[in-house]
C-alpha positions in Angstrom: 31.4 7.0 5.1 29.3 5.3 7.9 28.2 1.8 7.8 24.7 1.1 8.7 23.3 -2.5 9.5 20.3 -3.4 8.8 18.4 -7.3 7.5 19.6 -7.0 4.0 23.2 -6.7 4.7 25.4 -3.8 5.9 24.9 -1.1 3.5 27.2 2.3 3.3 25.2 5.5 3.2 26.6 8.8 3.1 25.6 10.8 6.3 24.2 14.1 5.6 21.7 17.0 5.7 18.6 16.3 4.0 18.0 17.9 1.4 16.1 20.8 1.3 13.7 21.0 -1.4 11.8 17.4 -1.9 12.2 15.1 -5.0 9.3 13.2 -5.7 9.6 10.0 -8.0 6.9 11.0 -10.6 7.5 9.0 -13.7 9.1 5.7 -14.8 9.4 5.6 -18.6 9.1 2.0 -20.4 9.8 0.7 -23.6 6.9 -0.9 -25.7 6.9 -1.5 -29.8 3.5 -0.8 -29.9 1.8 1.8 -28.4 -1.9 0.5 -28.8 -1.5 -2.9 -28.0 0.3 -1.9 -24.8 -2.2 0.6 -23.8 -4.5 -1.8 -23.8 -3.0 -3.9 -21.7 -2.2 -1.5 -18.9 -6.0 -0.5 -19.1 -6.8 -4.3 -18.4 -5.2 -4.1 -15.8 -7.0 -1.2 -14.5 -4.6 1.0 -14.3 -6.1 4.7 -14.1 -4.7 6.7 -17.7 -4.1 9.9 -17.1 -2.5 11.2 -20.8 -2.3 10.3 -24.7 -1.1 13.0 -26.2 0.7 13.3 -29.7 2.3 15.4 -32.0 1.6 14.3 -35.7 3.5 10.9 -36.4 6.7 11.2 -35.0 5.7 11.8 -31.0 3.4 10.1 -28.6 3.4 9.9 -25.1 0.8 7.9 -23.0 0.6 7.7 -19.0 -1.1 5.5 -16.3 -1.1 5.7 -12.6 -0.9 2.2 -11.1 -4.4 2.3 -8.1 -2.8 3.6 -5.0 0.8 4.9 -6.2 1.7 7.9 -6.4 3.6 7.4 -9.0 2.9 6.8 -12.7 4.7 4.9 -15.6 5.5 6.4 -19.8 5.3 4.8 -22.6 4.8 5.7 -26.0 6.8 6.3 -29.6 10.0 8.3 -30.0 10.8 8.7 -25.9 13.3 6.6 -25.3 15.7 4.7 -26.7 15.7 1.6 -25.1 14.6 -1.8 -26.2 10.9 -2.6 -25.8 10.9 -5.7 -22.9 14.3 -4.0 -22.0 12.8 -3.3 -18.5 12.6 -5.4 -15.5 12.6 -6.1 -11.5 9.6 -2.7 -11.2 8.5 -3.2 -8.0 4.5 -3.0 -7.2 4.0 -2.7 -3.5 0.7 -4.7 -2.1 -0.3 -5.1 1.2 -2.2 -8.7 0.0 0.0 -10.5 -2.7 -2.3 -13.1 -2.7 -5.0 -10.7 -3.2 -3.4 -8.9 -5.4 -2.2 -12.4 -8.1 -6.1 -13.4 -7.8 -6.9 -10.1 -9.5 -4.2 -10.0 -11.9 -5.5 -13.6 -13.3 -9.1 -12.9 -13.1 -8.1 -9.7 -15.7 -5.9 -12.5 -17.7 -2.6 -12.1 -16.6 0.2 -14.6 -16.6 1.2 -13.9 -13.2 3.6 -16.3 -11.5 2.8 -18.6 -8.6 3.7 -16.7 -5.2 7.7 -17.3 -4.2 9.7 -16.7 -1.1 13.7 -16.2 -0.4 15.0 -19.0 1.3 16.3 -18.5 5.0 20.1 -18.4 3.5 19.5 -16.2 0.9 20.6 -12.5 0.3 17.4 -10.2 0.7 19.0 -7.5 -2.2 17.7 -5.9 -5.1 18.2 -9.3 -6.8 16.3 -11.4 -4.5 13.2 -12.2 -6.8 15.3 -13.3 -9.8 16.6 -16.3 -7.1 16.4 -19.7 -8.8 16.8 -23.2 -7.3 17.4 -23.5 -3.9 17.2 -19.6 -2.9 14.0 -19.2 -4.0 10.9 -21.5 -2.4 7.6 -21.5 -3.5 5.1 -20.4 -2.0 4.0 -17.4 0.9 7.4 -16.2 3.4 6.4 -18.6 6.3 5.8 -15.9 8.8 4.5 -13.7 6.7 6.7 -10.9 6.8 7.1 -7.8 4.9 9.4 -7.5 1.8 9.1 -10.8 1.5 6.7 -13.0 -0.4 7.0 -11.7 -4.6 4.8 -12.8 -7.6 6.0 -11.9 -11.2 4.2 -10.9 -14.9 5.9 -9.0 -17.5 3.4 -6.9 -20.2 3.2 -8.0 -24.4 7.0 -6.6 -24.4 8.4 -8.7 -21.9 8.7 -6.0 -19.1 8.8 -7.8 -16.0 6.7 -6.4 -13.1 7.1 -7.9 -9.5 4.8 -7.7 -6.5 6.1 -7.4 -3.2 3.8 -7.8 -0.2 5.1 -4.7 1.9 2.6 -4.9 5.5 5.0 -3.2 7.6 7.5 -0.8 6.8 11.1 -0.9 8.2 12.3 1.6 10.7 13.0 5.1 8.8 11.4 4.3 5.6 8.2 6.3 6.1 9.2 10.0 6.6 5.7 11.2 8.1 4.9 10.7 11.7 1.4 10.0 10.6 -0.4 7.1 8.6 -1.2 7.9 4.8 -3.0 5.5 2.7 -3.6 6.1 -1.3 -6.8 4.0 -1.6 -9.8 2.4 0.3 -8.7 -0.8 -0.1 -5.3 -0.5 1.1 -6.9 1.6 4.2 -9.0 -1.3 5.2 -6.9 -4.0 4.4 -4.5 -2.0 7.4 -7.6 -1.8 9.7 -8.4 -6.1 10.0 -4.8 -5.8 11.0 -5.4 -4.0 13.5 -8.6 -5.3 14.1 -7.2 -9.1 14.5 -4.3 -7.7 17.2 -7.0 -5.6 18.7 -8.5 -8.9 19.5 -5.6 -10.1 20.9 -4.9 -7.5 22.9 -8.6 -7.9 24.6 -7.7 -11.6 25.2 -4.7 -10.5 27.1 -6.5 -7.6 29.3 -9.2 -10.6 30.4 -11.5 -10.1 27.8 -13.4 -7.5 28.2 -14.5 -4.7 26.0 -12.0 -1.7 25.1 -14.1 0.8 25.0 -10.6 3.1 24.0 -10.6 1.1 20.6 -10.2 4.2 18.6 -6.8 5.6 20.2 -5.7 1.6 19.9 -6.5 1.7 16.0 -5.2 4.4 15.4 -1.5 4.5 17.2 -1.3 0.6 15.3 -2.1 1.9 12.0 0.4 4.9 12.7 3.1 2.6 14.7 2.7 -0.1 11.9 3.3 2.3 8.2 6.1 3.5 10.0 7.8 0.7 11.7 7.7 1.4 15.2 7.0 -1.4 17.7 3.5 -2.1 17.9 1.1 -1.4 20.8 0.7 -4.5 23.0 
């Protein structure tokens, strides 16, 4: 065992070779009390309906996928023994938490105000549920990735958490390139690259950079991989 220091604290990890077979998280099961009611709720979120299969009156499974997500959720009848509403801390990563919250509100979802942890709060799995002085209202002052949240629950009480991530920590992306799951995510990344490139042109005398496509491409790849951004 080795100790790896990162800003979330000291985390023990095993240093072993990478598995030779990919293991991709595909589905998370959420317990609900009324399948049709839950189906209507997640349809209202704008999530993609992938399946609704039944076998008689004793078994049914419904699958939804959030926009841009590689993973899905399923719920139904006789697919889990968990109590409805007992699943908490389901993370939805967004590139713009204010826009995501506005969209949820427009769909009639009772989503919380944006909040962030105080400077002396531990950054860990329990962070979004901190209260009192450890949980502060509003965006993270530095608009840092992993530090701004909003939360909501489905009709059974299963808890969802929005977390804003614009730039991944080093080592959190396995590909050398950049991958975007939706046009809106790609557009948001391009806007950040455009803002950064504008500052770059100011530093270089305000001259038009004819090589801007390469600069943008380098920015997008480095940002997603958690590497130092181009200057």
